[in-house]
PDB file of N, CA, C and O in Angstrom:
ATOM      1  N   MET A   1     -12.628   1.326   7.372  1.00  0.00           N
ATOM      2  CA  MET A   1     -10.175   1.370   7.743  1.00  0.00           C
ATOM      3  C   MET A   1     -10.050   0.472   6.636  1.00  0.00           C
ATOM      4  O   MET A   1     -10.791  -0.287   6.011  1.00  0.00           O
ATOM      5  N   TYR A   2      -8.425   0.953   6.607  1.00  0.00           N
ATOM      6  CA  TYR A   2      -8.055   0.282   6.003  1.00  0.00           C
ATOM      7  C   TYR A   2      -6.880  -0.152   6.568  1.00  0.00           C
ATOM      8  O   TYR A   2      -6.250   0.670   7.232  1.00  0.00           O
ATOM      9  N   LYS A   3      -6.338  -1.559   6.415  1.00  0.00           N
ATOM     10  CA  LYS A   3      -5.200  -1.751   7.139  1.00  0.00           C
ATOM     11  C   LYS A   3      -4.425  -3.142   7.024  1.00  0.00           C
ATOM     12  O   LYS A   3      -4.719  -4.337   7.007  1.00  0.00           O
ATOM     13  N   THR A   4      -2.891  -2.084   6.929  1.00  0.00           N
ATOM     14  CA  THR A   4      -2.189  -3.697   5.960  1.00  0.00           C
ATOM     15  C   THR A   4      -0.929  -3.605   6.991  1.00  0.00           C
ATOM     16  O   THR A   4      -0.477  -2.544   7.422  1.00  0.00           O
ATOM     17  N   SER A   5      -0.707  -4.201   7.136  1.00  0.00           N
ATOM     18  CA  SER A   5       1.190  -4.651   7.862  1.00  0.00           C
ATOM     19  C   SER A   5       2.407  -4.372   7.474  1.00  0.00           C
ATOM     20  O   SER A   5       3.453  -4.182   8.095  1.00  0.00           O
ATOM     21  N   ASP A   6       1.997  -4.372   5.810  1.00  0.00           N
ATOM     22  CA  ASP A   6       3.788  -3.989   4.260  1.00  0.00           C
ATOM     23  C   ASP A   6       3.694  -2.411   4.391  1.00  0.00           C
ATOM     24  O   ASP A   6       2.904  -1.491   4.178  1.00  0.00           O
ATOM     25  N   THR A   7       4.641  -2.589   4.746  1.00  0.00           N
ATOM     26  CA  THR A   7       5.746  -1.231   4.816  1.00  0.00           C
ATOM     27  C   THR A   7       5.300  -1.168   4.135  1.00  0.00           C
ATOM     28  O   THR A   7       4.096  -0.928   4.047  1.00  0.00           O
ATOM     29  N   ALA A   8       6.171  -1.380   3.190  1.00  0.00           N
ATOM     30  CA  ALA A   8       6.408  -0.508   1.047  1.00  0.00           C
ATOM     31  C   ALA A   8       5.146  -0.719   1.227  1.00  0.00           C
ATOM     32  O   ALA A   8       5.187  -1.433   2.229  1.00  0.00           O
ATOM     33  N   LEU A   9       4.249  -0.623   1.013  1.00  0.00           N
ATOM     34  CA  LEU A   9       2.677  -0.628   0.494  1.00  0.00           C
ATOM     35  C   LEU A   9       2.315   0.821   0.969  1.00  0.00           C
ATOM     36  O   LEU A   9       1.970   1.741   0.226  1.00  0.00           O
ATOM     37  N   ALA A  10       2.522   0.894   3.018  1.00  0.00           N
ATOM     38  CA  ALA A  10       2.095   1.802   3.533  1.00  0.00           C
ATOM     39  C   ALA A  10       2.378   2.542   2.712  1.00  0.00           C
ATOM     40  O   ALA A  10       1.501   3.012   1.988  1.00  0.00           O
ATOM     41  N   ALA A  11       4.119   2.985   2.517  1.00  0.00           N
ATOM     42  CA  ALA A  11       4.779   3.549   1.839  1.00  0.00           C
ATOM     43  C   ALA A  11       3.850   4.783   0.753  1.00  0.00           C
ATOM     44  O   ALA A  11       3.402   5.928   0.694  1.00  0.00           O
ATOM     45  N   TYR A  12       4.058   3.103  -0.181  1.00  0.00           N
ATOM     46  CA  TYR A  12       3.349   4.118  -1.831  1.00  0.00           C
ATOM     47  C   TYR A  12       2.411   4.338  -1.286  1.00  0.00           C
ATOM     48  O   TYR A  12       2.144   5.402  -1.844  1.00  0.00           O
ATOM     49  N   LEU A  13       1.126   4.097  -0.154  1.00  0.00           N
ATOM     50  CA  LEU A  13      -0.314   4.683  -0.408  1.00  0.00           C
ATOM     51  C   LEU A  13      -0.312   5.950   0.285  1.00  0.00           C
ATOM     52  O   LEU A  13      -1.465   6.382   0.284  1.00  0.00           O
ATOM     53  N   ILE A  14       0.468   6.716   0.866  1.00  0.00           N
ATOM     54  CA  ILE A  14       1.268   7.405   1.720  1.00  0.00           C
ATOM     55  C   ILE A  14       1.385   8.499   0.347  1.00  0.00           C
ATOM     56  O   ILE A  14       1.016   9.669   0.248  1.00  0.00           O
ATOM     57  N   THR A  15       2.123   7.497  -0.740  1.00  0.00           N
ATOM     58  CA  THR A  15       3.236   8.433  -1.808  1.00  0.00           C
ATOM     59  C   THR A  15       1.965   8.937  -2.399  1.00  0.00           C
ATOM     60  O   THR A  15       1.980  10.127  -2.716  1.00  0.00           O
ATOM     61  N   ALA A  16       0.451   8.016  -2.690  1.00  0.00           N
ATOM     62  CA  ALA A  16       0.050   8.160  -3.204  1.00  0.00           C
ATOM     63  C   ALA A  16      -1.754   9.119  -2.893  1.00  0.00           C
ATOM     64  O   ALA A  16      -2.944   9.009  -3.189  1.00  0.00           O
ATOM     65  N   ASN A  17      -0.593  10.214  -1.940  1.00  0.00           N
ATOM     66  CA  ASN A  17      -1.353  10.727  -1.292  1.00  0.00           C
ATOM     67  C   ASN A  17      -2.474  10.351  -0.365  1.00  0.00           C
ATOM     68  O   ASN A  17      -3.271  11.288  -0.324  1.00  0.00           O
ATOM     69  N   TYR A  18      -2.922   9.154   0.546  1.00  0.00           N
ATOM     70  CA  TYR A  18      -3.910   8.258   1.337  1.00  0.00           C
ATOM     71  C   TYR A  18      -3.135   8.708   2.326  1.00  0.00           C
ATOM     72  O   TYR A  18      -1.929   8.463   2.319  1.00  0.00           O
ATOM     73  N   GLN A  19      -3.780   9.502   3.414  1.00  0.00           N
ATOM     74  CA  GLN A  19      -3.871   9.447   4.177  1.00  0.00           C
ATOM     75  C   GLN A  19      -3.056   8.350   5.566  1.00  0.00           C
ATOM     76  O   GLN A  19      -2.996   7.215   5.095  1.00  0.00           O
ATOM     77  N   ILE A  20      -2.539   8.359   6.831  1.00  0.00           N
ATOM     78  CA  ILE A  20      -2.534   6.932   7.661  1.00  0.00           C
ATOM     79  C   ILE A  20      -3.129   8.019   8.340  1.00  0.00           C
ATOM     80  O   ILE A  20      -3.090   9.242   8.206  1.00  0.00           O
ATOM     81  N   ASN A  21      -3.903   6.932   9.396  1.00  0.00           N
ATOM     82  CA  ASN A  21      -4.388   7.059  10.429  1.00  0.00           C
ATOM     83  C   ASN A  21      -3.218   6.955  11.913  1.00  0.00           C
ATOM     84  O   ASN A  21      -2.716   7.736  12.721  1.00  0.00           O
ATOM     85  N   THR A  22      -3.209   5.716  11.666  1.00  0.00           N
ATOM     86  CA  THR A  22      -2.168   5.598  13.813  1.00  0.00           C
ATOM     87  C   THR A  22      -1.633   4.247  12.842  1.00  0.00           C
ATOM     88  O   THR A  22      -1.994   3.619  11.847  1.00  0.00           O
ATOM     89  N   ILE A  23      -0.404   4.269  13.963  1.00  0.00           N
ATOM     90  CA  ILE A  23       0.330   2.935  13.253  1.00  0.00           C
ATOM     91  C   ILE A  23      -0.535   1.696  14.523  1.00  0.00           C
ATOM     92  O   ILE A  23      -0.435   2.217  15.634  1.00  0.00           O
ATOM     93  N   ASP A  24      -1.201   0.478  14.613  1.00  0.00           N
ATOM     94  CA  ASP A  24      -1.545  -0.236  15.462  1.00  0.00           C
ATOM     95  C   ASP A  24      -0.511  -1.267  15.915  1.00  0.00           C
ATOM     96  O   ASP A  24      -0.317  -2.402  15.480  1.00  0.00           O
ATOM     97  N   TYR A  25       0.168  -0.531  16.992  1.00  0.00           N
ATOM     98  CA  TYR A  25       1.192  -1.942  17.654  1.00  0.00           C
ATOM     99  C   TYR A  25       0.824  -2.656  18.286  1.00  0.00           C
ATOM    100  O   TYR A  25       1.424  -3.690  18.581  1.00  0.00           O
ATOM    101  N   SER A  26      -0.586  -2.234  18.802  1.00  0.00           N
ATOM    102  CA  SER A  26      -1.022  -4.099  19.751  1.00  0.00           C
ATOM    103  C   SER A  26      -0.772  -4.871  19.185  1.00  0.00           C
ATOM    104  O   SER A  26       0.329  -5.175  19.645  1.00  0.00           O
ATOM    105  N   GLN A  27      -1.096  -5.906  17.978  1.00  0.00           N
ATOM    106  CA  GLN A  27      -0.683  -7.623  17.494  1.00  0.00           C
ATOM    107  C   GLN A  27       0.654  -7.347  17.618  1.00  0.00           C
ATOM    108  O   GLN A  27       1.262  -6.400  18.119  1.00  0.00           O
ATOM    109  N   GLN A  28       1.071  -8.577  16.945  1.00  0.00           N
ATOM    110  CA  GLN A  28       2.543  -9.128  17.056  1.00  0.00           C
ATOM    111  C   GLN A  28       3.284  -8.523  15.621  1.00  0.00           C
ATOM    112  O   GLN A  28       4.494  -8.408  15.422  1.00  0.00           O
ATOM    113  N   ARG A  29       1.900  -8.096  14.479  1.00  0.00           N
ATOM    114  CA  ARG A  29       1.961  -7.362  13.884  1.00  0.00           C
ATOM    115  C   ARG A  29       1.784  -6.291  13.540  1.00  0.00           C
ATOM    116  O   ARG A  29       0.686  -5.913  13.131  1.00  0.00           O
ATOM    117  N   PHE A  30       2.959  -5.435  13.632  1.00  0.00           N
ATOM    118  CA  PHE A  30       1.605  -3.575  13.803  1.00  0.00           C
ATOM    119  C   PHE A  30       1.138  -3.571  12.137  1.00  0.00           C
ATOM    120  O   PHE A  30       1.849  -4.050  11.254  1.00  0.00           O
ATOM    121  N   GLN A  31       0.517  -3.275  12.027  1.00  0.00           N
ATOM    122  CA  GLN A  31      -0.866  -2.359  10.398  1.00  0.00           C
ATOM    123  C   GLN A  31      -1.083  -1.056  10.708  1.00  0.00           C
ATOM    124  O   GLN A  31      -1.532  -0.407  11.653  1.00  0.00           O
ATOM    125  N   PHE A  32      -0.842  -0.956  10.134  1.00  0.00           N
ATOM    126  CA  PHE A  32      -0.904   0.925   9.095  1.00  0.00           C
ATOM    127  C   PHE A  32      -2.065   0.868   9.269  1.00  0.00           C
ATOM    128  O   PHE A  32      -2.449  -0.300   9.212  1.00  0.00           O
ATOM    129  N   VAL A  33      -2.995   1.704   9.497  1.00  0.00           N
ATOM    130  CA  VAL A  33      -4.414   2.129   9.835  1.00  0.00           C
ATOM    131  C   VAL A  33      -4.894   2.701   8.620  1.00  0.00           C
ATOM    132  O   VAL A  33      -5.267   1.586   8.254  1.00  0.00           O
ATOM    133  N   PHE A  34      -5.215   3.413   7.685  1.00  0.00           N
ATOM    134  CA  PHE A  34      -6.311   4.538   6.930  1.00  0.00           C
ATOM    135  C   PHE A  34      -7.383   4.648   7.009  1.00  0.00           C
ATOM    136  O   PHE A  34      -8.187   3.799   7.394  1.00  0.00           O
ATOM    137  N   PRO A  35      -7.712   6.380   6.442  1.00  0.00           N
ATOM    138  CA  PRO A  35      -9.083   5.947   6.287  1.00  0.00           C
ATOM    139  C   PRO A  35      -9.627   5.195   5.788  1.00  0.00           C
ATOM    140  O   PRO A  35      -8.689   4.432   5.560  1.00  0.00           O
ATOM    141  N   ASP A  36     -11.222   4.298   5.016  1.00  0.00           N
ATOM    142  CA  ASP A  36     -11.518   3.600   3.862  1.00  0.00           C
ATOM    143  C   ASP A  36     -11.873   4.852   3.264  1.00  0.00           C
ATOM    144  O   ASP A  36     -13.071   5.112   3.370  1.00  0.00           O
ATOM    145  N   ASP A  37     -11.103   5.791   2.606  1.00  0.00           N
ATOM    146  CA  ASP A  37     -10.719   6.986   1.034  1.00  0.00           C
ATOM    147  C   ASP A  37     -11.742   5.528   0.347  1.00  0.00           C
ATOM    148  O   ASP A  37     -11.876   4.369   0.740  1.00  0.00           O
ATOM    149  N   ASN A  38     -12.366   6.366  -0.932  1.00  0.00           N
ATOM    150  CA  ASN A  38     -12.276   5.544  -1.679  1.00  0.00           C
ATOM    151  C   ASN A  38     -11.619   6.156  -3.012  1.00  0.00           C
ATOM    152  O   ASN A  38     -11.162   7.254  -3.330  1.00  0.00           O
ATOM    153  N   GLY A  39     -11.829   4.658  -3.765  1.00  0.00           N
ATOM    154  CA  GLY A  39     -10.145   4.600  -4.462  1.00  0.00           C
ATOM    155  C   GLY A  39      -9.073   4.181  -3.422  1.00  0.00           C
ATOM    156  O   GLY A  39      -8.114   3.737  -4.052  1.00  0.00           O
ATOM    157  N   ILE A  40      -8.804   4.134  -1.851  1.00  0.00           N
ATOM    158  CA  ILE A  40      -7.060   3.253  -1.659  1.00  0.00           C
ATOM    159  C   ILE A  40      -7.728   1.093  -1.798  1.00  0.00           C
ATOM    160  O   ILE A  40      -6.792   0.302  -1.682  1.00  0.00           O
ATOM    161  N   ALA A  41      -8.618   0.686  -1.933  1.00  0.00           N
ATOM    162  CA  ALA A  41      -7.855  -0.607  -2.288  1.00  0.00           C
ATOM    163  C   ALA A  41      -7.971  -0.676  -3.738  1.00  0.00           C
ATOM    164  O   ALA A  41      -8.048  -1.859  -4.071  1.00  0.00           O
ATOM    165  N   SER A  42      -8.010   0.033  -4.633  1.00  0.00           N
ATOM    166  CA  SER A  42      -8.210   0.278  -6.617  1.00  0.00           C
ATOM    167  C   SER A  42      -6.382   0.720  -5.769  1.00  0.00           C
ATOM    168  O   SER A  42      -5.635  -0.190  -5.407  1.00  0.00           O
ATOM    169  N   ALA A  43      -6.202   1.436  -5.694  1.00  0.00           N
ATOM    170  CA  ALA A  43      -4.984   2.613  -5.495  1.00  0.00           C
ATOM    171  C   ALA A  43      -3.941   1.277  -4.720  1.00  0.00           C
ATOM    172  O   ALA A  43      -3.034   0.920  -5.471  1.00  0.00           O
ATOM    173  N   ALA A  44      -3.988   0.516  -3.303  1.00  0.00           N
ATOM    174  CA  ALA A  44      -3.254  -0.563  -3.309  1.00  0.00           C
ATOM    175  C   ALA A  44      -3.457  -1.600  -4.062  1.00  0.00           C
ATOM    176  O   ALA A  44      -2.396  -2.102  -4.432  1.00  0.00           O
ATOM    177  N   ASN A  45      -4.306  -2.077  -4.404  1.00  0.00           N
ATOM    178  CA  ASN A  45      -4.245  -3.532  -5.887  1.00  0.00           C
ATOM    179  C   ASN A  45      -3.326  -2.806  -6.866  1.00  0.00           C
ATOM    180  O   ASN A  45      -2.613  -3.742  -7.228  1.00  0.00           O
ATOM    181  N   LEU A  46      -2.827  -1.571  -7.619  1.00  0.00           N
ATOM    182  CA  LEU A  46      -1.476  -1.359  -7.857  1.00  0.00           C
ATOM    183  C   LEU A  46      -0.490  -1.424  -7.694  1.00  0.00           C
ATOM    184  O   LEU A  46       0.495  -1.709  -8.376  1.00  0.00           O
ATOM    185  N   TYR A  47      -0.677  -1.145  -6.699  1.00  0.00           N
ATOM    186  CA  TYR A  47       0.421  -1.742  -6.182  1.00  0.00           C
ATOM    187  C   TYR A  47       1.476  -3.504  -5.580  1.00  0.00           C
ATOM    188  O   TYR A  47       2.645  -3.887  -5.541  1.00  0.00           O
ATOM    189  N   LEU A  48       0.040  -4.052  -5.219  1.00  0.00           N
ATOM    190  CA  LEU A  48       0.154  -5.547  -4.976  1.00  0.00           C
ATOM    191  C   LEU A  48       0.036  -5.692  -6.250  1.00  0.00           C
ATOM    192  O   LEU A  48       1.171  -5.309  -5.968  1.00  0.00           O
ATOM    193  N   THR A  49      -0.219  -5.913  -7.907  1.00  0.00           N
ATOM    194  CA  THR A  49       0.130  -6.202  -9.087  1.00  0.00           C
ATOM    195  C   THR A  49       1.338  -5.373  -9.948  1.00  0.00           C
ATOM    196  O   THR A  49       1.785  -5.550 -11.082  1.00  0.00           O
ATOM    197  N   SER A  50       1.653  -4.406  -8.906  1.00  0.00           N
ATOM    198  CA  SER A  50       3.125  -3.635 -10.234  1.00  0.00           C
ATOM    199  C   SER A  50       3.097  -3.121 -11.488  1.00  0.00           C
ATOM    200  O   SER A  50       3.748  -3.267 -12.522  1.00  0.00           O
ATOM    201  N   GLN A  51       1.865  -2.268 -11.002  1.00  0.00           N
ATOM    202  CA  GLN A  51       1.452  -1.148 -12.628  1.00  0.00           C
ATOM    203  C   GLN A  51       1.262  -0.310 -11.774  1.00  0.00           C
ATOM    204  O   GLN A  51       0.600   0.608 -12.258  1.00  0.00           O
ATOM    205  N   ALA A  52       1.608  -0.076 -10.284  1.00  0.00           N
ATOM    206  CA  ALA A  52       2.303   2.032  -9.265  1.00  0.00           C
ATOM    207  C   ALA A  52       2.626   2.559 -10.136  1.00  0.00           C
ATOM    208  O   ALA A  52       2.742   2.009 -11.231  1.00  0.00           O
ATOM    209  N   LYS A  53       2.930   4.078  -9.867  1.00  0.00           N
ATOM    210  CA  LYS A  53       3.615   4.865 -10.667  1.00  0.00           C
ATOM    211  C   LYS A  53       3.828   5.797  -9.945  1.00  0.00           C
ATOM    212  O   LYS A  53       2.857   6.538  -9.790  1.00  0.00           O
ATOM    213  N   VAL A  54       4.827   6.092  -9.373  1.00  0.00           N
ATOM    214  CA  VAL A  54       5.358   7.249  -7.696  1.00  0.00           C
ATOM    215  C   VAL A  54       6.694   7.758  -7.948  1.00  0.00           C
ATOM    216  O   VAL A  54       7.559   7.472  -8.775  1.00  0.00           O
ATOM    217  N   ASP A  55       6.626   8.481  -7.126  1.00  0.00           N
ATOM    218  CA  ASP A  55       7.950   9.234  -7.997  1.00  0.00           C
ATOM    219  C   ASP A  55       8.910   8.768  -6.903  1.00  0.00           C
ATOM    220  O   ASP A  55       8.560   9.279  -5.839  1.00  0.00           O
ATOM    221  N   PRO A  56      10.182   7.852  -6.733  1.00  0.00           N
ATOM    222  CA  PRO A  56      10.987   7.008  -5.843  1.00  0.00           C
ATOM    223  C   PRO A  56      11.990   7.954  -5.080  1.00  0.00           C
ATOM    224  O   PRO A  56      12.961   7.693  -4.369  1.00  0.00           O
ATOM    225  N   SER A  57      11.432   9.113  -5.464  1.00  0.00           N
ATOM    226  CA  SER A  57      12.986   9.713  -4.538  1.00  0.00           C
ATOM    227  C   SER A  57      11.323   9.943  -2.831  1.00  0.00           C
ATOM    228  O   SER A  57      11.338   9.495  -1.685  1.00  0.00           O
ATOM    229  N   THR A  58      10.511  10.585  -3.380  1.00  0.00           N
ATOM    230  CA  THR A  58       9.335  10.841  -2.861  1.00  0.00           C
ATOM    231  C   THR A  58       8.903   8.869  -1.765  1.00  0.00           C
ATOM    232  O   THR A  58       8.676   8.687  -0.569  1.00  0.00           O
ATOM    233  N   TYR A  59       8.952   8.211  -2.532  1.00  0.00           N
ATOM    234  CA  TYR A  59       8.641   7.618  -0.924  1.00  0.00           C
ATOM    235  C   TYR A  59      10.170   6.741  -0.850  1.00  0.00           C
ATOM    236  O   TYR A  59      10.047   5.741  -0.143  1.00  0.00           O
ATOM    237  N   ASN A  60      11.279   6.875  -1.309  1.00  0.00           N
ATOM    238  CA  ASN A  60      12.416   6.035  -1.048  1.00  0.00           C
ATOM    239  C   ASN A  60      12.247   6.975   0.672  1.00  0.00           C
ATOM    240  O   ASN A  60      12.730   6.530   1.713  1.00  0.00           O
ATOM    241  N   ARG A  61      11.347   8.492   0.558  1.00  0.00           N
ATOM    242  CA  ARG A  61      11.523   9.220   2.198  1.00  0.00           C
ATOM    243  C   ARG A  61      10.729   8.847   2.756  1.00  0.00           C
ATOM    244  O   ARG A  61      11.074   8.237   3.768  1.00  0.00           O
ATOM    245  N   ILE A  62       9.071   8.964   2.462  1.00  0.00           N
ATOM    246  CA  ILE A  62       8.285   8.126   3.055  1.00  0.00           C
ATOM    247  C   ILE A  62       8.415   6.251   3.821  1.00  0.00           C
ATOM    248  O   ILE A  62       8.131   5.623   4.841  1.00  0.00           O
ATOM    249  N   TYR A  63       8.901   6.110   2.764  1.00  0.00           N
ATOM    250  CA  TYR A  63       9.799   3.777   3.838  1.00  0.00           C
ATOM    251  C   TYR A  63      10.577   4.402   4.688  1.00  0.00           C
ATOM    252  O   TYR A  63      10.202   4.043   5.804  1.00  0.00           O
ATOM    253  N   ARG A  64      11.582   5.247   4.798  1.00  0.00           N
ATOM    254  CA  ARG A  64      12.369   5.397   5.616  1.00  0.00           C
ATOM    255  C   ARG A  64      11.563   5.947   6.717  1.00  0.00           C
ATOM    256  O   ARG A  64      11.289   5.509   7.835  1.00  0.00           O
ATOM    257  N   ARG A  65      11.331   6.776   6.237  1.00  0.00           N
ATOM    258  CA  ARG A  65      10.690   7.423   7.707  1.00  0.00           C
ATOM    259  C   ARG A  65       9.976   6.635   8.849  1.00  0.00           C
ATOM    260  O   ARG A  65      10.079   6.366  10.046  1.00  0.00           O
ATOM    261  N   LEU A  66       8.991   6.377   7.477  1.00  0.00           N
ATOM    262  CA  LEU A  66       7.997   4.793   8.742  1.00  0.00           C
ATOM    263  C   LEU A  66       8.643   3.805   9.011  1.00  0.00           C
ATOM    264  O   LEU A  66       7.902   3.017   9.599  1.00  0.00           O
ATOM    265  N   THR A  67       9.931   3.296   8.866  1.00  0.00           N
ATOM    266  CA  THR A  67      10.195   2.392   9.592  1.00  0.00           C
ATOM    267  C   THR A  67      11.323   2.920  11.043  1.00  0.00           C
ATOM    268  O   THR A  67      11.513   2.368  12.127  1.00  0.00           O
ATOM    269  N   ARG A  68      11.944   4.308  10.411  1.00  0.00           N
ATOM    270  CA  ARG A  68      13.027   4.843  11.992  1.00  0.00           C
ATOM    271  C   ARG A  68      10.919   4.634  12.667  1.00  0.00           C
ATOM    272  O   ARG A  68      10.685   4.052  13.727  1.00  0.00           O
ATOM    273  N   THR A  69      10.156   5.027  12.083  1.00  0.00           N
ATOM    274  CA  THR A  69       9.332   4.914  13.467  1.00  0.00           C
ATOM    275  C   THR A  69       8.900   3.696  14.163  1.00  0.00           C
ATOM    276  O   THR A  69       8.576   3.426  15.320  1.00  0.00           O
ATOM    277  N   ILE A  70       8.988   3.168  13.250  1.00  0.00           N
ATOM    278  CA  ILE A  70       8.470   1.739  14.144  1.00  0.00           C
ATOM    279  C   ILE A  70       9.859   1.415  14.698  1.00  0.00           C
ATOM    280  O   ILE A  70      10.123   0.933  15.800  1.00  0.00           O
ATOM    281  N   HIS A  71      10.319   1.615  14.158  1.00  0.00           N
ATOM    282  CA  HIS A  71      11.794   1.245  15.157  1.00  0.00           C
ATOM    283  C   HIS A  71      11.391   1.718  16.378  1.00  0.00           C
ATOM    284  O   HIS A  71      11.678   1.113  17.411  1.00  0.00           O
ATOM    285  N   ARG A  72      10.626   2.944  16.370  1.00  0.00           N
ATOM    286  CA  ARG A  72      11.509   3.472  17.947  1.00  0.00           C
ATOM    287  C   ARG A  72      10.567   3.780  18.364  1.00  0.00           C
ATOM    288  O   ARG A  72      10.614   4.578  19.301  1.00  0.00           O
ATOM    289  N   GLN A  73       9.282   3.320  17.894  1.00  0.00           N
ATOM    290  CA  GLN A  73       8.052   2.967  18.895  1.00  0.00           C
ATOM    291  C   GLN A  73       8.700   1.406  19.330  1.00  0.00           C
ATOM    292  O   GLN A  73       8.412   0.969  20.444  1.00  0.00           O
ATOM    293  N   LEU A  74       9.541   0.629  18.449  1.00  0.00           N
ATOM    294  CA  LEU A  74       9.443  -1.332  19.157  1.00  0.00           C
ATOM    295  C   LEU A  74      10.895  -0.524  19.854  1.00  0.00           C
ATOM    296  O   LEU A  74      11.640  -1.482  19.648  1.00  0.00           O
ATOM    297  N   GLN A  75      11.143  -0.246  20.030  1.00  0.00           N
ATOM    298  CA  GLN A  75      12.270   0.220  21.134  1.00  0.00           C
ATOM    299  C   GLN A  75      11.667   0.279  22.013  1.00  0.00           C
ATOM    300  O   GLN A  75      11.449  -0.509  22.933  1.00  0.00           O
ATOM    301  N   TRP A  76      11.125   1.893  21.636  1.00  0.00           N
ATOM    302  CA  TRP A  76      10.234   1.925  23.653  1.00  0.00           C
ATOM    303  C   TRP A  76       9.116   1.090  24.399  1.00  0.00           C
ATOM    304  O   TRP A  76       8.836   1.040  25.597  1.00  0.00           O
ATOM    305  N   GLY A  77       8.736   0.649  23.639  1.00  0.00           N
ATOM    306  CA  GLY A  77       7.662  -0.530  24.161  1.00  0.00           C
ATOM    307  C   GLY A  77       8.766  -2.067  25.187  1.00  0.00           C
ATOM    308  O   GLY A  77       8.281  -2.896  25.957  1.00  0.00           O
ATOM    309  N   GLU A  78      10.010  -1.951  24.844  1.00  0.00           N
ATOM    310  CA  GLU A  78      11.198  -3.716  25.186  1.00  0.00           C
ATOM    311  C   GLU A  78      11.203  -2.726  26.600  1.00  0.00           C
ATOM    312  O   GLU A  78      10.820  -3.378  27.571  1.00  0.00           O
ATOM    313  N   GLU A  79      11.531  -1.376  26.914  1.00  0.00           N
ATOM    314  CA  GLU A  79      12.202  -0.862  27.690  1.00  0.00           C
ATOM    315  C   GLU A  79      11.184  -0.515  28.540  1.00  0.00           C
ATOM    316  O   GLU A  79      11.430   0.095  29.581  1.00  0.00           O
TER     317      GLU A  79
END
């Protein structure tokens, strides 16, 4: 499994066609969990070294969807 708590990185990986398994809310910092697909670590490295190339509008749409999902879950958990 590949895990990250970086929402922007998770949005990039999804935009780069990596499927997310789940979001783990059990830790203080939630984590996006991806299967350990071939190349996911390399793709993450491209993002972390500012070499990633994706469609900006697709990235923005996915990033916004992830942040809405997190906020909804955190609100639900507080009630």
